[in-house]
C-alpha positions in Angstrom: 210.8 73.8 120.7 210.8 75.3 117.2 207.3 76.7 117.0 207.6 77.7 113.4 207.5 74.0 112.5 204.4 73.4 114.6 202.3 76.3 113.3 199.5 75.6 110.9 199.5 77.5 107.6 198.2 81.0 108.1 194.6 81.5 106.9 193.9 83.8 104.0 193.8 87.5 104.9 190.9 89.5 103.5 191.6 93.1 102.8 189.0 95.9 102.5 190.9 97.5 99.7 190.3 94.3 97.6 186.5 94.7 97.6 184.8 93.9 94.3 181.1 93.9 93.6 179.5 90.5 93.3 179.8 88.9 89.9 176.2 87.5 90.1 173.2 88.8 92.0 170.4 86.7 93.4 167.2 88.7 93.3 165.0 85.8 94.5 165.6 82.7 96.6 163.2 79.8 97.3 164.2 77.4 100.1 162.5 74.1 100.8 163.3 72.4 104.1 162.5 68.8 105.0 163.2 69.1 108.7 164.7 66.6 111.1 167.0 66.8 114.1 169.3 64.1 112.8 169.1 65.2 109.2 167.5 68.1 107.4 167.4 68.2 103.6 167.5 71.6 101.9 166.7 72.5 98.3 167.7 76.0 97.4 166.4 77.5 94.1 168.4 80.7 93.3 167.3 83.1 90.5 170.6 84.6 89.5 171.5 87.6 87.3 174.9 88.4 85.9 176.4 91.6 87.5 179.7 91.5 85.6 181.7 89.7 82.9 182.3 86.4 84.7 180.4 83.3 83.6 181.4 81.6 86.9 178.9 81.7 89.7 180.7 81.1 93.1 178.5 79.7 95.8 180.1 79.6 99.2 179.9 76.4 101.4 181.3 75.3 104.7 181.1 71.6 105.7 178.4 70.7 103.2 178.2 68.7 100.0 175.9 69.1 97.0 173.6 66.1 96.4 172.3 67.6 93.2 172.8 70.7 91.0 170.3 71.8 88.4 170.4 74.8 86.0 167.1 76.0 84.6 165.5 72.8 85.9 167.9 70.4 84.2 170.7 68.3 85.9 174.1 69.6 85.0 177.7 68.4 85.3 179.1 71.9 84.6 180.1 72.5 88.1 183.1 71.9 90.3 184.4 72.4 93.8 187.0 75.0 94.7 187.9 74.1 98.3 184.6 74.5 100.2 182.9 76.6 97.4 180.8 75.3 94.6 181.4 76.9 91.2 178.9 76.7 88.4 179.5 77.9 84.8 176.6 79.8 83.4 176.5 81.1 79.8 173.5 83.5 79.9 172.6 86.6 81.7 170.1 85.0 84.1 169.3 81.5 85.2 167.7 79.4 88.0 170.2 77.3 89.9 169.0 74.7 92.3 171.2 72.9 94.8 170.2 70.1 97.2 172.1 69.6 100.5 171.7 67.4 103.6 172.9 68.6 107.0 172.8 67.2 110.5 171.6 69.9 113.0 172.3 67.7 116.0 176.0 67.4 115.1 176.4 71.1 114.7 178.2 72.1 117.9 179.5 75.3 116.4 176.0 76.7 116.7 176.4 78.4 113.3 174.0 77.6 110.4 171.1 75.3 111.3 171.5 73.5 114.6 169.6 71.6 117.3 169.0 73.0 120.8 167.1 70.8 123.2 165.1 69.2 120.3 164.3 72.5 118.6 165.9 73.6 115.3 167.1 77.1 114.9 169.6 79.1 112.8 172.4 81.6 113.3 173.7 82.9 110.1 175.7 86.1 110.9 178.3 86.5 109.8 178.9 83.5 107.5 176.7 80.7 108.8 174.3 80.5 105.8 176.9 78.7 103.9 176.6 75.9 106.4 173.0 75.4 105.3 173.3 75.6 101.5 175.6 76.9 98.8 175.2 80.6 98.3 177.1 83.8 97.6 177.2 84.4 101.3 178.1 88.0 101.4 176.1 91.0 102.7 175.9 92.9 99.4 173.8 90.1 97.7 170.2 91.1 98.6 167.4 88.6 97.9 163.7 88.2 98.4 163.2 84.9 100.3 160.3 82.4 100.1 160.7 79.6 102.6 158.8 76.3 102.6 159.1 74.1 105.7 157.8 70.6 106.3 158.3 68.4 109.3 156.9 66.3 112.1 153.9 68.0 113.7 154.8 66.3 117.1 158.4 67.4 117.0 158.0 70.7 115.4 154.5 72.0 116.0 155.7 75.6 115.4 157.3 76.6 112.1 158.7 80.1 111.8 160.8 82.1 109.4 161.4 85.6 108.2 158.6 87.9 107.0 154.9 87.0 106.9 153.3 83.5 107.0 151.5 83.0 103.7 150.3 79.3 104.1 150.0 76.6 106.7 148.7 73.0 106.1 148.9 69.3 106.8 151.3 66.8 105.1 153.0 65.6 103.1 152.4 62.2 104.8 150.9 61.2 108.1 151.9 63.3 111.2 153.5 65.9 109.0 152.7 69.6 108.5 154.1 72.5 106.5 154.2 76.3 106.3 155.4 78.9 103.8 156.9 82.2 104.8 157.6 85.1 102.4 159.7 88.2 103.2 159.0 90.9 100.7 162.1 93.0 101.7 165.4 92.1 100.0 167.9 91.0 102.6 171.4 89.4 102.7 171.8 85.7 103.6 173.1 86.6 107.1 169.6 87.8 108.0 167.9 84.5 107.1 166.2 82.7 110.0 164.3 79.5 110.6 163.0 78.1 113.9 161.1 74.8 114.3 160.1 73.4 117.6 157.6 72.8 120.4 157.1 76.4 121.5 154.4 78.7 123.1 154.0 82.4 122.6 153.3 85.5 124.6 151.3 87.4 122.0 150.4 91.1 121.7 149.9 93.8 119.1 151.3 97.2 118.3 149.7 99.9 116.2 152.2 101.9 114.2 152.2 105.6 113.7 150.4 105.1 110.3 147.7 103.0 111.9 148.8 99.5 110.9 148.4 96.7 113.4 151.5 94.5 113.9 151.1 91.1 115.6 153.9 90.5 118.1 155.0 87.1 119.5 157.7 86.0 121.9 158.2 82.2 121.5 159.6 80.2 124.4 159.4 76.7 126.0 156.2 75.8 127.8 156.4 77.2 131.3 158.6 80.2 130.4 155.9 82.5 129.0 155.2 84.2 132.3 158.8 85.4 132.2 158.5 87.2 128.9 156.3 90.2 129.9 159.2 92.5 130.5 160.7 91.7 127.1 157.3 92.3 125.4 156.9 95.7 127.0 160.5 96.5 126.0 159.6 95.6 122.4 156.5 97.8 122.3 158.4 100.7 124.0 161.2 100.3 121.4 158.8 100.4 118.5 157.1 103.6 119.8 160.5 105.2 120.7 161.9 104.6 117.2 158.9 106.2 115.6 159.1 109.3 117.8 162.9 109.7 117.9 164.1 108.5 114.5 160.9 108.4 112.5 161.2 104.7 111.8 158.0 102.6 111.4 157.9 98.8 111.4 157.3 97.4 107.9 155.9 93.8 108.2 152.6 92.4 109.6 154.5 90.2 112.2 157.4 90.6 114.5 158.5 87.4 116.2 161.2 86.7 118.8 162.3 83.2 119.8 164.4 82.5 122.9 167.1 79.8 122.5 169.2 78.3 125.3 172.2 77.4 123.1 173.4 80.6 121.4 176.8 82.0 120.8 175.7 85.6 120.9 173.2 87.8 122.9 170.7 88.0 120.1 170.3 88.3 116.3 168.2 90.7 114.3 167.0 88.4 111.5 164.3 90.3 109.6 161.0 89.8 111.4 162.2 86.8 113.4 164.8 87.8 116.0 166.5 84.9 117.8 167.6 85.6 121.3 169.7 84.0 124.0 167.3 83.1 126.7 169.2 85.3 129.2 168.0 88.4 127.2 164.3 87.4 127.2 163.3 85.6 130.5 162.9 87.6 133.6 160.9 87.8 136.8 161.7 89.0 140.3 162.6 85.5 141.5 165.2 84.7 138.8 166.4 88.0 137.3 168.4 90.9 138.8 167.8 94.6 138.1 170.8 94.4 135.7 169.1 91.5 133.9 166.0 93.6 133.4 168.1 96.4 132.0 170.0 94.0 129.8 166.7 92.6 128.4 165.3 96.1 127.7 168.5 97.2 126.0 169.1 94.1 123.9 165.4 93.8 122.8 165.6 97.5 121.7 169.0 96.9 120.0 167.7 94.0 117.8 164.5 95.8 117.0 166.3 99.0 116.0 168.4 96.9 113.5 165.2 96.6 111.4 166.3 99.9 109.9 169.9 100.3 110.9 171.1 97.0 109.7 168.3 95.3 107.8 166.6 97.9 105.5 170.1 99.4 105.1 172.8 96.7 105.5 176.6 96.5 105.2 178.3 96.4 101.8 181.0 94.2 103.3 182.0 93.0 106.8 184.5 95.8 107.1 181.5 98.1 107.4 180.2 96.2 110.5 180.2 99.4 112.6 177.8 101.0 110.1 175.1 98.9 111.6 176.4 98.0 115.0 177.9 101.3 116.2 174.8 103.2 115.1 172.5 100.7 116.6 174.4 100.6 119.9 174.0 104.4 120.1 170.3 104.1 119.4 169.8 101.5 122.1 171.9 103.6 124.6 169.7 106.7 123.9 166.6 104.6 124.3 167.7 103.2 127.6 168.6 106.7 128.8 165.1 107.8 128.0 163.5 104.8 129.7 165.5 105.2 132.9 168.2 107.3 134.5 170.2 109.1 131.7 173.0 109.9 134.1 173.4 106.3 135.4 173.1 104.8 132.0 175.9 107.1 130.7 178.2 106.0 133.5 177.4 102.4 132.9 178.2 102.7 129.2 181.5 104.4 129.9 182.4 101.8 132.4 181.8 99.1 129.8 183.9 101.0 127.2 186.8 101.4 129.6 186.7 97.8 130.8 186.4 96.2 127.4 187.4 98.6 124.6 190.2 100.7 126.1 192.3 97.5 126.7 191.5 96.3 123.2 192.8 99.7 121.8 196.0 99.4 123.7 196.7 95.7 123.0 197.9 93.5 120.1 194.3 93.2 118.7 193.8 96.9 118.3 191.9 97.9 115.2 189.9 100.8 113.8 186.2 100.8 114.0 186.3 100.1 110.3 189.1 97.5 110.0 191.4 97.1 107.0 191.8 93.3 107.1 190.7 90.2 108.8 191.2 86.4 108.7 188.0 85.4 110.4 185.2 87.9 110.5 183.7 86.6 113.8 186.7 88.0 115.5 185.6 91.6 114.7 182.5 91.5 116.7 184.4 93.6 119.2 184.0 96.3 121.7 185.8 98.6 119.3 183.3 98.0 116.4 180.3 98.2 118.8 181.0 100.4 121.7 183.7 102.7 120.3 181.6 102.8 117.1 178.7 104.1 119.1 180.9 106.7 120.8 182.2 108.0 117.4 178.6 108.5 116.1 177.6 110.1 119.5 180.4 112.6 118.9 178.8 113.6 115.6 175.6 114.1 117.5 177.4 116.2 120.1 179.0 118.3 117.4 175.8 119.1 115.5 173.1 118.8 118.2 170.1 116.3 118.3 168.0 118.2 115.7 170.6 118.4 113.0 171.7 114.9 113.7 168.2 113.7 113.2 168.2 115.5 109.8 171.3 113.6 108.9 169.9 110.2 109.9 166.7 111.0 108.0 168.8 111.6 104.9 170.8 108.4 105.5 167.6 106.3 105.7 166.0 108.0 102.6 169.2 107.9 100.6 170.2 104.3 101.2 167.0 102.3 102.0 167.2 98.9 100.4 171.0 99.1 99.8 174.2 97.6 101.1 176.0 100.7 102.3 179.4 101.8 103.8 180.5 103.7 106.8 181.4 106.5 104.4 177.8 106.6 103.2 176.6 107.2 106.7 179.2 109.9 107.5 178.3 111.7 104.2 174.6 111.7 105.0 175.3 113.2 108.4 177.6 115.7 106.8 175.0 116.7 104.2 172.0 116.5 106.4 173.5 118.4 109.3 175.6 120.9 107.3 179.0 120.1 108.8 182.4 119.3 107.4 183.4 115.9 108.7 186.6 115.5 106.6 189.1 115.3 109.5 186.5 113.6 111.7 186.7 110.5 109.4 190.0 109.7 111.0 188.0 108.1 113.8 187.1 105.4 111.3 190.6 104.6 110.1 192.9 105.2 113.1 193.0 102.7 116.0 194.0 103.5 119.6 192.6 105.6 122.4 193.6 109.3 122.1 195.2 110.7 125.2 194.4 114.3 126.0 196.6 116.3 128.5 195.0 119.4 130.0 196.4 122.3 132.0 194.5 125.3 133.3 196.4 128.5 134.0 195.0 131.7 135.5 196.5 135.2 135.2 195.0 138.7 135.0 191.4 137.5 135.2 191.8 135.1 132.3 191.7 131.3 132.6 193.7 129.6 129.8 193.1 126.0 129.1 196.0 124.2 127.2 195.1 120.9 125.6 197.3 118.5 123.7 196.5 115.1 122.1 198.5 112.1 121.2 197.5 108.7 119.8 199.8 105.8 120.7 201.1 103.5 118.0 199.0 100.4 117.3 199.7 97.3 115.2 200.3 98.5 111.6 199.8 102.1 112.5 202.9 103.7 113.9 202.1 107.3 113.0 198.8 109.0 113.8 197.2 112.3 112.7 195.4 114.6 115.2 191.7 113.7 115.7 188.6 115.8 116.1 187.8 115.6 119.8 184.7 117.5 121.1 185.0 118.2 124.8 182.2 119.6 127.0 183.6 121.8 129.8 182.5 124.1 132.6 184.5 126.4 134.8 183.3 126.6 138.4 183.7 129.5 140.8 185.1 127.7 143.9 183.5 130.2 146.2 180.0 129.9 145.0 180.2 126.3 143.7 178.5 127.4 140.4 179.5 128.0 136.8 178.3 130.3 134.1 177.2 127.6 131.6 178.6 124.6 129.9 180.6 125.1 126.7 181.6 122.8 123.8 185.2 123.1 122.7 186.8 121.1 119.8 190.4 119.9 120.0 191.4 119.2 116.4 195.1 119.9 116.4 198.1 118.4 118.3 197.9 121.3 120.8 195.5 124.2 121.3 194.8 126.9 123.8 191.4 128.3 124.8 191.1 131.6 126.8 188.2 132.3 129.1 188.2 135.9 130.5 186.2 137.2 133.5 187.6 135.1 136.4 188.8 137.0 139.3 190.0 133.9 141.0 191.3 130.6 139.5 188.3 128.5 138.5 187.9 124.7 138.9 187.9 122.9 135.6 185.2 120.3 134.8 186.4 118.6 131.6 184.9 116.0 129.4 181.5 116.3 130.9 179.1 113.6 129.8 182.1 111.7 128.5 181.9 113.7 125.3 184.7 111.8 123.5 186.2 108.3 123.9 189.6 109.5 125.1 191.7 109.2 128.2 192.3 112.6 129.9 195.4 113.4 131.9 194.5 116.7 133.7 196.8 118.6 136.0 194.2 118.9 138.8 194.7 119.0 142.5 193.1 116.7 145.0 191.4 119.7 146.4 189.7 120.4 143.1 188.7 116.8 142.6 187.1 116.8 146.1 185.3 120.0 145.1 184.0 118.5 141.8 183.0 115.3 143.5 180.8 117.4 145.9 179.5 120.2 143.6 179.7 119.3 139.9 176.2 119.4 138.4 177.1 117.1 135.5 176.5 113.6 137.0 179.2 111.9 134.9 181.8 114.6 135.8 181.0 114.2 139.5 181.4 110.5 139.2 184.7 111.0 137.2 186.1 113.3 139.8 185.6 110.8 142.5 187.1 108.1 140.3 190.2 110.2 139.5 190.7 111.0 143.2 190.8 107.2 143.9 193.0 106.4 140.9 195.5 109.0 141.8 195.7 107.7 145.3 196.0 104.0 144.3 198.7 104.7 141.7 200.7 106.5 144.3 200.3 103.5 146.6 201.5 101.2 143.8 204.4 103.5 143.2 205.5 103.0 146.8 206.5 106.6 147.3 203.9 107.6 149.9 204.8 108.3 153.4 202.6 107.0 156.2 201.2 110.5 156.6 200.5 110.9 152.9 198.9 107.5 152.8 196.6 108.4 155.7 195.8 111.8 154.2 194.9 110.3 150.8 192.7 107.7 152.4 191.1 110.3 154.6 190.2 112.5 151.6 188.6 109.6 149.8 186.7 108.5 153.0 185.4 112.1 153.4 184.2 112.1 149.8 182.5 108.7 150.3 180.9 109.8 153.6 179.4 112.8 151.7 178.1 110.4 149.0 176.7 108.0 151.5 175.0 110.7 153.6 173.8 113.0 150.8 170.0 112.6 150.9 169.6 114.9 147.8 171.2 112.1 145.8 169.0 109.4 144.3 170.2 105.9 145.3 170.8 104.8 141.7 173.4 107.5 141.3 174.7 107.0 144.9 175.3 103.4 144.0 177.5 104.4 141.0 179.5 106.8 143.1 180.2 104.0 145.6 181.9 101.7 143.1 185.7 101.8 143.1 187.6 101.8 139.8 188.1 98.2 138.7 191.4 96.3 138.8 191.6 96.2 135.0 191.1 99.9 134.7 193.8 100.5 137.2 196.1 98.2 135.3 195.5 100.2 132.1 196.9 103.3 133.8 200.2 101.6 134.1 202.7 100.8 131.4 203.5 97.5 133.2 201.1 96.2 135.8 201.5 93.9 138.8 198.0 92.4 139.2 198.7 91.1 142.7 199.9 94.5 143.9 196.8 96.2 142.3 194.4 93.9 144.2 196.2 94.4 147.5 196.1 98.2 147.1 192.5 98.3 146.0 191.3 95.9 148.7 193.3 97.8 151.2 191.4 101.0 150.4 188.1 99.2 150.4 188.9 97.8 153.9 189.8 101.3 155.1 186.5 102.7 153.7 184.5 99.8 155.2 186.0 100.4 158.7 185.9 104.2 158.7 182.4 104.4 157.2 180.9 101.4 159.1 178.2 103.3 160.9 177.1 105.2 157.8 177.1 102.1 155.6 175.0 100.1 158.2 172.5 103.0 158.4 172.4 103.1 154.6 171.8 99.4 154.3 169.1 99.6 157.0 167.3 102.5 155.3 167.4 100.8 151.9 166.2 97.5 153.3 162.9 99.1 154.3 162.1 99.9 150.7 159.7 97.2 149.3 160.4 95.4 146.0 159.3 97.2 142.9 160.8 98.1 139.5 160.7 101.8 140.3 163.8 103.9 140.3 163.6 104.3 144.0 163.4 100.6 144.7 166.0 99.7 142.2 168.3 102.3 143.7 167.7 101.0 147.2 168.7 97.5 146.1 171.8 98.9 144.4 173.2 100.7 147.5 172.5 97.7 149.7 174.9 95.6 147.6 177.5 98.4 147.5 177.3 98.9 151.2 177.8 95.2 151.8 180.8 95.1 149.5 182.6 97.8 151.4 181.7 96.4 154.8 182.9 92.9 153.6 186.4 94.4 153.1 186.5 96.3 156.4 184.4 94.3 158.9 184.1 90.9 157.2 182.3 89.1 160.0 179.7 91.9 160.4 179.2 91.9 156.7 178.8 88.1 156.5 176.1 88.2 159.1 174.3 91.1 157.4 174.7 89.4 154.0 173.3 86.1 155.3 170.3 87.9 156.8 169.7 89.7 153.5 169.9 86.4 151.6 167.4 84.8 153.9 165.0 87.7 153.8 165.3 88.4 150.0 162.1 88.3 148.0 164.0 89.0 144.7 167.0 87.9 142.8 168.8 91.3 143.0 169.0 91.1 146.8 169.7 87.4 146.9 172.5 87.5 144.4 174.0 90.7 145.9 174.2 89.0 149.3 175.6 85.8 147.8 178.2 87.7 145.9 179.6 89.1 149.1 179.4 85.8 150.9 181.2 84.0 148.0 184.2 86.1 148.6 184.5 85.6 152.4 186.0 82.8 154.4 183.0 82.0 156.5 180.9 78.9 157.0 177.9 81.0 155.8 179.4 81.0 152.4 178.9 77.3 151.6 175.6 77.2 153.4 174.1 79.9 151.3 175.7 78.7 148.0 174.1 75.3 148.7 170.7 76.9 149.5 170.9 79.0 146.3 171.6 75.9 144.1 168.8 73.9 145.7 166.3 76.7 145.4 167.0 77.2 141.7 167.9 73.7 140.5 166.8 73.2 136.9 166.8 76.8 135.9 169.8 77.2 133.6 170.0 81.0 133.7 170.1 81.1 137.5 172.6 78.2 137.7 174.8 80.3 135.4 174.8 83.0 138.1 175.8 80.4 140.7 178.8 79.5 138.7 179.8 83.1 137.9 179.5 84.3 141.5 182.1 81.7 142.6 184.4 82.1 139.7 184.4 85.9 140.0 184.7 86.1 143.8 187.4 87.7 145.9 187.9 84.4 147.9 191.6 83.5 148.3 190.8 80.0 147.0 188.7 81.1 144.0 190.9 79.3 141.5 190.5 76.0 143.3 186.7 76.6 143.4 186.7 77.1 139.6 188.6 73.9 139.0 186.2 72.0 141.2 183.2 73.6 139.5 184.5 72.3 136.1 183.6 68.8 137.3 180.2 69.8 138.7 177.3 67.8 137.2 175.7 71.0 136.0 178.7 72.1 134.0 178.9 71.4 130.2 181.2 72.5 127.5 178.5 72.5 124.8 176.5 75.4 126.1 178.2 78.8 125.6 176.3 80.4 128.4 177.6 77.9 130.9 181.2 78.0 129.6 181.2 81.8 129.8 179.5 81.7 133.3 182.4 79.7 134.7 185.5 80.5 132.6 185.0 84.0 131.5 184.2 85.0 135.0 187.5 83.4 136.0 189.4 85.0 133.1 188.4 88.5 134.1 189.0 87.9 137.8 192.6 88.9 138.5 192.7 86.8 141.7 192.0 83.7 139.6 193.6 84.5 136.2 196.7 86.2 137.5 197.8 83.9 140.3 201.6 84.1 140.4 202.1 80.4 139.6 200.5 80.8 136.2 197.9 78.2 137.0 195.1 80.5 135.9 196.7 81.0 132.5 197.2 77.3 132.1 193.5 76.7 132.9 192.3 79.1 130.3 194.8 77.8 127.8 193.6 74.2 128.3 190.0 75.5 128.0 190.8 77.1 124.6 192.4 73.9 123.3 189.5 71.7 124.4 186.8 74.1 123.3 188.1 75.1 119.9 187.0 71.9 118.1 183.6 72.2 119.7 182.8 75.9 119.3 185.7 78.0 117.8 183.8 81.3 118.1 183.4 80.9 121.9 187.0 79.5 122.3 188.5 82.6 120.5 186.9 84.9 123.0 189.2 83.7 125.7 192.4 84.7 123.9 192.1 88.4 124.7 193.0 88.2 128.4 196.2 86.2 127.6 197.0 88.7 124.8 197.6 91.4 127.5 200.9 89.8 128.4 203.0 92.8 127.3 201.4 95.0 129.9 202.0 92.6 132.8 205.1 92.3 135.0 207.8 90.0 133.4 207.3 86.8 135.4 203.6 86.6 134.7 204.1 87.9 131.1 206.4 85.0 130.3 203.8 82.5 131.5 201.0 84.2 129.6 203.1 84.2 126.4 204.0 80.6 126.8 200.3 79.7 127.0 199.6 81.5 123.8 202.5 79.6 122.1 200.9 76.3 123.2 197.6 77.4 121.7 199.0 78.3 118.3 200.9 75.1 118.2 197.7 73.1 118.6 197.1 71.0 115.5 193.9 71.7 113.6 193.3 75.0 115.3 190.3 77.0 113.9 190.8 80.2 112.0 188.9 82.1 114.8 191.4 81.1 117.5 194.5 81.0 115.4 194.0 84.7 114.3 193.5 85.9 117.8 196.4 83.9 119.3 198.9 84.6 116.5 198.2 88.3 116.5 198.5 88.3 120.3 202.0 86.9 120.0 203.0 88.9 116.9 
């Protein structure tokens, strides 16, 4: 097949270097909505002001048509269409341009712009959804003050919400109609516009700011869900207080509203004064939400609130600067969550996410810097690189200068750029000036893609320990040669006899190779390197198993202790995969890991939250990333083999741990959360080693559970086992939670992500289940994303898993291209997979790009993955 004949024309590539300021500004916007589910009519009145020499006002559109165009109140024919955009010729310096459009929310399956969700109307405009509502210069550097008039059926839409403050509410026009006017005094880009109209109820509260202003708070949900919003409300109030205390940021409107929506492409959206959330990040109670759900709600509520300053008051000049708001705000929500709970556990969780999602991105065909140079479809750059690596890069600045000087830099940033559309360079310069540091070389983190690899060797002679470090950054698409980065590394040198060190130090690797000398060591010390994960790098250290065991037992940095145990396991499993281990070496390696795990399980000085982290084996994806070419089947066999060994050899200790933890009653305290965490980890290890014993224990835990964490943990273990109890408890779970979409999502995910040998068949059967739908992104992700990241489903040797995901992408793309494009990345890893599977993965990508009418979102991801 000649694929070059089948490919659609390549979409336009947008380059950061081509940025030009807007030809026209829009200081004020008045929007009038006549609301309806089938049809909504929009009149947009734009006060425009020339910002250059051009007389042509370009207004972006997407799938809409102009019913009328007026200039200064008069109909005009002096306009034309240029593709999807509307162009108006304007002779003067300022004008008022009015455009009328009609849209069908119910037909909007893309869930971008104005759409219907279970009879409710809501918007999602980031990044370029506003152009699906009305014609507008839909770019983040056009900042406008918005006034919004809404009118609609009082029965269908009893609640009318928009950005800012409500300035008027009334009856009419006409019988059964009502209206409201909202005004947002703060200039904002179009991507932050929001409107919600529907039958909603609110959990209402207030917050008093540090200057004494009272802010009314509301979380709006469907009738019956308000009792599940209390955790989200507390998270909001905690976020507002924390941002005042930690960053000096006070809220700036009289109202702060959140609306929970069941059909949503993203997690949440920070629209000014009216955040719109996926229901999964708002609704929680013990019966329906796990401890991880509670953490997710707290973190996402904080993230969107923090955007009020890092994203709204200061926004992005263009979409290449996305990490300006997202990287900084992710760091802010991470620091908040650290202060609200266990800082050590939170840091480990964040690093696990980075390694699982961003490291593979950095080493694949879609690698890009945190400030990209080009894109075809901006929605494809809402990535772990922009968000999570972006946060790590800003965290490194904080590490280099310390919290107080970093705060001085952020204060300067907020003061200097309030009310502006800024760039990443503006942020770095503010930190540089405020903290008094030269970040010239550090700026390479914004322009170079790829995960730096640091090699480390510690030598000892004549009482001096010498640490030799070298860095390399692998080639990435479009970047063959890389310059050395600034890499801050926190280290400690332990005396192996006393188990102590003389203090942590910060060293900075900023050349290709450097040496650091540490005198005063009569014996060779044990190196603890990269403590706290002080830089987003991969470290290859020449360190013995004996030293790793020592660090796993004695390191006083929680992340370093966790990392030592992870490295010990990774070294062993890579040796197993290499096939070079003798039986004796295999047994010795397993024995060392089992001894380390036994110490973790039995160490009563450890809190259970940290114990639970230490009991989690490195993931299959992370193990694959350690290999140039991976065999997913061999990785699963090796990892599950080690789990089985641990389950058998530690059976008594794991059973005792599970028994002790089961006696802790349900609460949201750290102690109770830790107890639930270790119960699940104990079950997971026992399931691999003594499956029947684990099945009985899991079934008993399921039956006795008075909370979702215990119930889901037990069902997760049962879903992976070949036992009659599996189907029995799955059916009981479904019957218990029928009609609750968020919990049914869990039911789908548990089966699609399970270790069961027939998991692929289960996924295919679930696709025909009455509760499955292709129109709800949460449900699609629950089933198919869980399958795509489950090597036992996705990487079956026949290629059936690849075909299933390829068929999904082709079917989903016309419905919701944003969600469809997210499934390309797993297929794009084909170069790092053994040849037989790689050929099948590549062939599936070729089928996708050959699909007629493919969206820009999916085409960009698939074509780059092939290129």
